[in-house]
C-alpha positions in Angstrom: -39.7 4.9 -29.4 -36.8 7.3 -29.1 -33.8 5.8 -27.2 -32.7 7.7 -24.2 -29.2 9.0 -24.2 -26.6 7.6 -21.8 -26.4 9.5 -18.5 -23.9 12.3 -18.7 -24.5 12.9 -22.4 -25.6 16.4 -23.4 -26.6 18.6 -26.3 -23.9 21.1 -27.1 -25.8 24.1 -25.8 -28.8 25.3 -23.8 -30.1 24.2 -20.4 -28.9 20.7 -20.7 -25.3 21.8 -21.2 -25.6 24.3 -18.3 -26.9 21.6 -16.0 -24.0 19.3 -16.9 -21.5 22.0 -16.4 -23.0 23.0 -13.0 -23.1 19.4 -11.7 -19.6 18.5 -12.9 -18.2 21.7 -11.4 -19.9 20.9 -8.1 -18.4 17.4 -8.2 -14.9 18.8 -8.6 -15.3 21.0 -5.6 -16.7 18.2 -3.5 -13.9 15.9 -4.4 -11.4 18.6 -3.5 -13.0 19.1 -0.1 -14.2 15.7 1.0 -12.9 13.1 -1.5 -15.0 10.4 -3.0 -16.1 9.0 0.3 -18.0 12.2 1.1 -19.6 12.7 -2.2 -23.4 12.4 -2.3 -26.2 13.3 -4.7 -27.6 15.7 -2.1 -24.3 17.5 -1.8 -24.1 17.8 -5.6 -27.6 19.1 -5.7 -27.0 21.7 -3.0 -23.8 23.0 -4.5 -24.9 23.0 -8.1 -28.4 24.2 -7.7 -29.7 21.3 -9.8 -32.5 19.2 -8.3 -31.4 15.9 -6.9 -34.0 14.1 -9.0 -32.5 15.6 -12.2 -29.0 14.4 -11.2 -30.3 10.9 -10.4 -32.3 10.7 -13.6 -29.4 11.7 -15.8 -26.3 10.1 -14.1 -28.1 7.5 -11.8 -25.4 7.8 -9.1 -22.5 9.8 -7.9 -20.3 7.2 -9.6 -21.9 8.1 -12.9 -21.1 11.8 -12.3 -17.5 11.0 -11.5 -17.0 9.0 -14.7 -18.5 11.8 -16.8 -16.2 14.2 -15.0 -13.1 12.1 -15.6 -14.0 11.8 -19.3 -14.2 15.6 -19.6 -11.2 16.3 -17.4 -8.9 13.9 -19.3 -9.4 15.9 -22.5 -7.0 18.4 -21.1 -4.2 16.0 -22.0 -3.2 17.0 -25.5 -2.0 14.6 -28.1 1.6 15.5 -29.1 2.6 15.9 -32.7 6.3 16.9 -32.7 7.2 14.9 -35.8 9.3 12.4 -33.9 7.9 9.3 -32.2 10.3 9.3 -29.2 9.6 13.0 -28.5 5.8 12.4 -28.8 5.9 9.6 -26.3 8.0 11.8 -23.9 5.6 14.7 -24.2 2.6 12.5 -23.7 4.2 11.0 -20.6 4.9 14.5 -19.3 1.3 15.5 -19.9 0.0 12.4 -18.0 2.3 13.2 -15.2 1.1 16.8 -15.1 -2.5 15.7 -15.0 -2.0 13.3 -12.1 0.1 15.8 -10.2 -3.1 17.7 -9.5 -4.8 16.4 -6.3 -8.3 16.6 -7.9 -7.1 14.4 -10.7 -5.8 11.8 -8.3 -9.1 12.0 -6.5 -11.0 11.4 -9.7 -8.9 8.4 -10.6 -9.2 6.8 -7.2 -13.0 7.5 -7.2 -13.4 5.8 -10.6 -11.4 2.8 -9.6 -13.3 2.4 -6.3 -16.7 2.8 -8.1 -15.9 0.3 -10.9 -14.8 -2.3 -8.4 -18.3 -2.6 -7.0 -20.6 -1.8 -9.9 -20.3 -3.6 -13.3 -22.2 -0.8 -15.0 -19.8 1.8 -13.8 -16.9 -0.5 -14.8 -18.3 -0.5 -18.3 -18.5 3.3 -18.3 -14.9 3.6 -17.0 -13.7 1.3 -19.7 -15.6 3.2 -22.4 -14.1 6.5 -21.2 -10.6 5.2 -21.3 -11.1 3.5 -24.7 -12.4 6.8 -26.1 -9.4 8.7 -24.8 -7.0 6.1 -26.1 -8.6 6.3 -29.5 -7.5 9.9 -29.6 -3.9 9.5 -28.5 -3.1 6.5 -30.7 -2.9 9.0 -33.5 0.8 9.6 -32.5 1.5 5.9 -33.0 -0.2 5.8 -36.4 1.9 8.7 -37.5 5.0 6.9 -36.4 4.0 4.0 -38.5 3.5 6.2 -41.5 6.9 7.7 -41.0 8.5 4.3 -40.8 9.7 4.7 -37.2 7.9 1.6 -36.0 6.8 -1.7 -37.7 3.6 -1.4 -39.7 1.8 -4.0 -37.6 2.4 -2.1 -34.4 -0.6 -2.2 -32.0 -1.2 1.4 -31.1 -3.4 0.6 -28.1 -0.7 -1.6 -26.6 1.9 1.1 -27.0 -0.3 3.7 -25.2 -1.1 1.1 -22.5 2.6 0.4 -21.9 3.3 4.1 -21.6 0.4 4.8 -19.2 0.5 1.7 -17.0 3.5 2.7 -14.8 1.7 5.9 -13.8 -1.3 4.0 -12.4 0.9 1.4 -10.8 2.8 4.2 -9.0 -0.4 6.1 -8.0 -2.8 3.3 -7.1 -0.7 0.4 -6.0 2.5 1.9 -4.6 0.7 5.1 -3.5 3.8 7.1 -4.5 4.5 10.3 -6.3 5.2 10.8 -10.0 8.6 12.2 -10.8 10.7 13.0 -13.9 12.5 9.6 -13.7 9.2 7.8 -14.2 8.3 10.1 -17.1 11.5 9.3 -18.9 11.5 5.6 -18.1 7.9 5.1 -19.2 8.4 6.9 -22.5 11.8 5.3 -23.3 10.5 1.8 -22.5 7.5 2.2 -24.7 9.6 3.6 -27.5 12.2 0.9 -27.4 9.6 -1.9 -27.2 7.7 -0.4 -30.1 10.8 0.0 -32.2 11.8 -3.6 -31.5 8.5 -5.0 -32.6 7.2 -6.0 -29.2 3.8 -4.6 -29.9 3.5 -6.3 -33.4 0.7 -8.4 -34.7 -2.0 -5.7 -34.9 -2.6 -6.3 -38.6 -2.8 -10.1 -38.2 -5.3 -9.7 -35.4 -7.4 -7.3 -37.4 -7.5 -9.6 -40.4 -8.5 -12.5 -38.2 -11.3 -10.5 -36.6 -12.5 -9.4 -40.1 -12.6 -13.0 -41.3 -14.4 -14.1 -38.2 -17.0 -11.4 -38.6 -17.5 -12.4 -42.3 -18.2 -15.9 -41.2 
C-alpha cells in the first residue's frame, strides 16, 4: 500500500502544483482582507477555484493551509554568507525584521500560533516547518565554526533561536513594532554569546545521543 503524502505536499509540476499555488494565493488574500478569524475552507474554495473537498482532503483544515503557506513564505528569508559571522547574524536579523514588517507575514505567524495552541497535529506541523527552516539558516553558524570564529562545539540551533526569539516576543507578547534597535541588539547578543561559548556542548550532546542510539 502506498503511503499518502502529508497534506500540503506536492509534485513539482502539473495540476497538483497549480492547485497548491491557487489555494495558497487565495489564503494570502483572505488573510490580508479578514485575518485568520475570517478564514474558512469555503472562502478558500471560492477564491481559488479549487473544490472545497479537494482542499479538505489535501490540507484537512484552514490551519493546515496556513502552515503550508508559512513554510513557503518563510523561504523568502535568505541565508547570509558575507564571510564574517557578526555580519551574517546582522543580515539575518534584518531579513527577519523585513519579513515580519509585512502585515500578511504577521497575520501568518499569528494564525499559526493560534492554530497550534488548539490542535496538537497543527502544533507538530508548525514545529516541523520551523525546524526545516532552521536547518537551512544554521549553515551560517557552521561556516563560523569552520572559520574559527566560534567554539567548535557551538550549538547552531541555539544560536539561531537566540537571534530569532526577541522578534517573536516583540510581535506576539508585547504586540509592538520591530525597529533597527531590536535588529542590532538581537544580532549582537547572539554574536557575543556564541563567541563566549554560551551555546557550547553541541558535540557532547551529539555523542551522548549516538551512544544511546547504539545501545
